[in-house]
C-alpha positions as CSV (number, residue, x, y, z in Angstrom):
1,G,97.2,117.7,119.4
2,L,96.4,117.4,115.7
3,T,94.5,114.5,114.1
4,L,95.8,113.7,110.7
5,R,93.5,112.3,108.0
6,V,93.9,111.4,104.4
7,V,91.9,113.7,102.2
8,S,93.0,112.3,98.9
9,D,95.4,109.6,97.9
10,L,97.7,111.0,95.2
11,Q,99.2,107.6,94.5
12,A,95.8,106.0,94.0
13,A,94.7,108.9,91.6
14,W,98.0,108.5,89.7
15,K,97.5,104.8,89.3
16,E,93.9,105.3,88.2
17,T,95.0,107.9,85.6
18,T,98.2,106.3,84.3
19,G,98.1,102.7,85.3
20,L,101.5,103.3,87.0
21,Q,102.3,102.6,90.7
22,N,104.5,105.6,91.7
23,Y,103.9,109.3,91.2
24,P,107.3,111.1,90.7
25,Q,107.4,113.7,93.4
26,A,110.7,115.3,92.7
27,G,113.6,114.9,90.4
28,L,117.2,116.0,89.7
29,F,118.2,115.7,86.1
30,I,121.8,116.1,85.0
31,K,122.6,116.5,81.3
32,K,124.7,113.7,79.8
33,T,127.3,116.3,78.9
34,A,127.9,117.2,82.5
35,D,131.6,116.7,83.4
36,K,132.7,113.8,85.6
37,T,133.2,116.0,88.7
38,I,129.6,117.1,88.7
39,R,128.3,113.5,87.9
40,S,130.4,112.1,90.8
41,A,129.2,114.7,93.2
42,V,125.6,114.1,92.2
43,D,126.1,110.3,92.5
44,E,127.5,110.7,96.0
45,R,124.7,113.0,97.1
46,F,122.2,110.5,95.6
47,K,123.7,107.8,97.7
48,Q,123.5,109.9,100.9
49,I,119.9,110.8,100.3
50,G,119.1,107.2,99.7
51,D,120.8,106.1,102.9
52,Y,118.9,108.9,104.8
53,V,115.5,107.9,103.4
54,A,116.2,104.2,104.2
55,N,117.1,105.2,107.8
56,I,114.0,107.3,108.2
57,A,111.8,104.5,106.8
58,K,113.1,102.3,109.6
59,D,112.4,105.0,112.3
60,P,110.3,107.9,111.0
61,K,110.8,109.7,114.4
62,G,114.3,110.5,113.2
63,I,112.9,113.1,110.8
64,V,111.9,115.2,113.8
65,A,115.6,116.0,114.6
66,S,116.3,116.8,111.0
67,V,113.3,119.2,110.7
68,D,114.2,120.8,114.1
69,E,117.8,121.3,112.9
70,I,116.8,123.2,109.7
71,G,113.6,124.7,111.0
72,A,110.0,123.7,110.0
73,V,109.4,127.2,108.7
74,N,112.5,127.1,106.5
75,L,111.3,123.7,105.0
76,G,107.7,124.9,104.7
77,V,106.2,122.2,106.9
78,A,104.1,122.4,110.0
79,S,106.5,120.3,112.2
80,G,108.8,117.3,112.3
81,A,106.2,115.4,114.3
82,I,103.6,115.8,111.5
83,I,106.2,114.6,108.9
84,A,107.1,111.6,111.1
85,A,103.4,110.7,111.6
86,A,102.8,110.9,107.8
87,W,106.1,109.4,106.6
88,N,105.0,105.8,106.0
89,R,102.2,107.1,103.6
90,M,104.4,109.6,101.8
91,N,105.7,106.9,99.4
92,I,109.2,108.3,99.3
93,K,111.6,106.3,97.2
94,I,114.9,107.2,95.7
95,V,115.4,105.8,92.2
96,K,117.6,106.6,89.2
97,A,115.6,108.2,86.4
98,K,116.4,105.3,84.0
99,S,114.5,103.0,86.5
100,A,111.4,105.2,86.3
101,L,111.1,106.1,82.6
102,G,107.4,105.2,82.4
103,E,106.6,107.3,85.4
104,I,108.6,110.3,84.2
105,K,107.2,110.1,80.7
106,A,103.6,110.0,82.1
107,F,104.3,112.9,84.4
108,M,105.8,115.0,81.6
109,K,102.9,114.2,79.3
110,L,100.5,115.6,81.9
111,F,102.4,118.9,81.6
112,G,102.8,118.8,77.8
113,A,106.6,118.0,77.9
114,T,107.7,114.9,76.1
115,D,111.4,115.1,75.2
116,I,113.5,113.7,78.0
117,S,116.1,112.0,75.8
118,E,118.9,114.5,76.7
119,Y,118.5,113.7,80.4
120,I,118.0,109.9,80.5
121,D,120.9,107.4,80.2
122,K,119.6,104.5,78.3
């Protein structure tokens, strides 16, 4: 029974401010010195998340079951139905940090952090 509307487009504001296309919404950074077990586990989880996002992109209604399984309150969202309705405008992409260096540097600059060298494989 809710009508969703766009109040502000974060991607458009980001592009206007930085000239870059994609606002980094979340990140997981692993130090280069992490052992192989940790790096392998993170790589596997990264693949799983990428596959999940690709499947939801094909059918956003699939997110409803995931939200229901965990609980909207536990996730801090109104409902799976709202997430499904908004999914295509959420601009969710899963990329390796080294593929988004410009975006990460611009994001960090906004918050006064500039040294990402220990986290980015070049």
